[in-house]
N, C-alpha and C positions, 0 to 999 in steps of 0.2 A: 815257178810256173812250168817247170820242165816236165811235169807229169800230167799236164792238162792237154788232151788231144785238140780241143778247140783252139787253144792258144797257139800250139805248134802249127796247126793247119792254117790259121789266119795269117800268121807271119811267114808262111811258106818254108818253115823248117822241115816239114814233111809234106808229101803230096798224096798220102793215102792214110789208112787207119793204123799204120805200123810205124814204130820208131826204134832205132837202134841206139843203145846206150853202152858206153864203154867205161868201166870202173877200174880203178887202180887200188890194189890192196896196200897195206902198210909195208909189205915186202916187195913192192913195185910190180907184182904180178898183175897183168891186165885181163879183165874178164869182160866179154862182150855179150850182151843179151838183146834179142829182138823181141819187143813186146807189142801186143795187139791191144788196141783201145777197148775198154770195157765200160759199160754203163756203171755209174756210181753205185746204184742199188745192188749190183751184182758183186761188189768188192767186199771181201772180209778184211777189214783193217786190223793191223797188228800194231799196238801201241808200244813204243820203245821208250823206256825211261831215259831221260838225259843224264849225262854223267854228273854225279854229285860233286860239286866243288864248294869251297868255303864261301864263294861269292853267289851261289844260288841255293844254298841250304837255308831255308827260312827258319829263323829262330822260333822256338816254342812260344805260342801265344801271339805271334805276329801273322800278318797276312801277305800273300805273295804279291799283291798289287804294289805295296811299298813297305819297306822295313829297313831298320838300321842295326848295326852292330859295331861295337868298338873292339877291333882286333888288337888288343894291347900288346901282344907279342910282336906285332909288326909296327906299332905306333900309328895305326891307321883307323880313322873313324869312317866306316863304310855305309853309304846310304843307297840302297837299291830302290830305284824309282821306276817302276815298270809302267805305270799309268798315272795320268793326271785326272783323277776321279776321286769320289768320296761317297759315303753312304747317303749324303743329302742331295746327290745329283738326281735328275729326273729319270726314273726307271719305270718300265711298264708293269713290273710285278714286284711284290714285296720280297720274293725269293731272290730276284736279281739284285735288289738293293742290299740284301743281307750279305752278299758276297764281299762287300767292300767295307773297310774300316772308316773311321772318322779321320779325315786328313788333318783337321785342326788339332785333334788330340795327339796324333802321331807327331805332328810338326812341333808342338809345344814340348813334348818329351825329347825330340831330337835337338831342339834349340837349347834345352837344359844341358844335354850331353855335349853339344858344341862348345858352350860357354864354360864348361869345366876345364877345357883345354888339355885333356889327358890323351894327347895324340900329337903327331907332327904333320900328318897329311889328312885332308878331308876329301873323300872320293864320293862323287855322285855318279851312279852307273845308269846310263840311259840306253844301253845297247839293245834292250828289248822294249823300249818305250815308243809306241806308235803314235802318241799324242794324247789328246783329251781336252779337258776344260781349260780355257785360257785364264780364267780367274784363279784357278788353283796354281797354274804355272806362275802367274804374277805374284801370288802370295808367297811362294817359296823363294822367288827371286828377291822380293822385298825383305823377307826374313834374313837372308844372307847379307844383303846390302846394308840394312839399317839396324838389325838387332844382334849382329855378331861383329867381332873384331877380326874376322878372317881377312888375310891378305892374299895377293895373287899367287905367290909361290906355295901356298898351303892348299889351294883348291885344284882338284883334278876332276875333269868331266870325261867319262868314258862314253864314246859314241861308236856307232856302227851302221851298217846298211839298213837296220830295222828302226833306227832313230828317225822318226818322221814328225811332220806337223809341229805341234806345240813343243816337242822335245828338241826339234831342230832350232827353233827360235829361242828356247831356253838356253841351249848351249851357246848360241850366238850372243845372246845378251850377256852372259857371264864372261865369255871370252873377250868381248869388246869393251864392256863397261867395268869389269872387275879384274881383267887380266888373268882369268882362270886358264889353266893348262888343259887343252883338249888332247886326249890320248885315245888311240884306237884307229878307226877308219872314218873316212868322210861320211857324213850323215846321208841317209837315203832320201830325206826330205830336202827341199830347197829353202834357202834363206828368204827369198821373196816368193810368196805363195798365194794361192787362192784358198780361202777358208770358208767353211760352211756357215760359221757364225750361228749355228743352231737353226738354220733355215731348212724346213722340211715341207715337201709337197706330197700330198697323198693322191695317187693317180685314181681317177673317178671310177674306172671299171674294175681294175684288178685290186684296188685298195693297197697296192704296194707303196711303201714310204720311200721317197727319194730325197737324199740329202743334197742340197744345192750349194755350190760355191757362190756365196752372196757378195763377197767383196775381196779385193786384192789387198794383201798385207805386204807393204814394201819396207824392208828393214834397211836396205842400202841400195839406192837407185843405181841401176846398171849392173848390179852384182848378179852373176849367173852361177848356179850350182848350190851345193850344200855347204855345211860348216867343215872346213878342212882341219885335220888334227895338227897340233904343234909337234906331236910325236906320233908318227904312224907305226902302229903295232898291230899285228894280226895274230889270232889264236893259232898256236902251233899244234899240229895234229898229234904228235907224240905226247905233248903236254896234256891234250884233251883226253887221250886214252888213259893217262895216268891221273886224271882228275885234277889237273893243274890249270889255273887260269893264267895264261901267258901275260895278258895285259895287266892284271893285278900285280903279278910278280915283277913286271917291268917297273911299275910305279913304286913298289916297295923298295927297289934297289936304286931308284932314280934320285940324284942329288942335283938340284938346280938353284941358281941364285941369279935373279934378274937385276 
């Protein structure tokens, strides 16, 4: 939110329409810029492609929402789970629906790959997962619990500050019930949270649709905060520049026995 004038002004980070930012380069040189707020419609955005790593390069024929790949050279079965959604969810347009694959079909293929056992570690990456449908979250949890022989020391859940809502409770469930290893950073979402539960109110005049937190979900009474990692690992900047996923490499080299 550091580039939103309204946010900075409301929280009194700035007192006018200007903000001063100081950046540090890879060589530790500091660059300071003073920027003046502009209306969004007057900004020409420049899209920068993210660094391509083995953990964000979508295999041919798969979808960015969720995909898996067996990195046999590392003995790792890697499942990138960016959203809990599917093409059968309720969308306003057919075009939006077509953006997503069928989670049931992907899940069955993944299950087959899991049960082949051609790996030593199974990674589920939730670092970019902001949540989604609870029933899909539960179906994946149930698949792992009841349809595989995975044990605690084989399961690794990657979390970060963008892991919110359903992905937070997914990580919590696997950590507490199956002893999965959480690697990365504390989730952005809380373990005990308010959830929309699909409740939507349409405002009568503007016709804007507002999602309402309809009920409280308590996973552990009195618990405050997100899911904490068993192994705290942050992305290294030099690794990022060189297209290396620090967290993935950490798990690859990790040997634990509970």
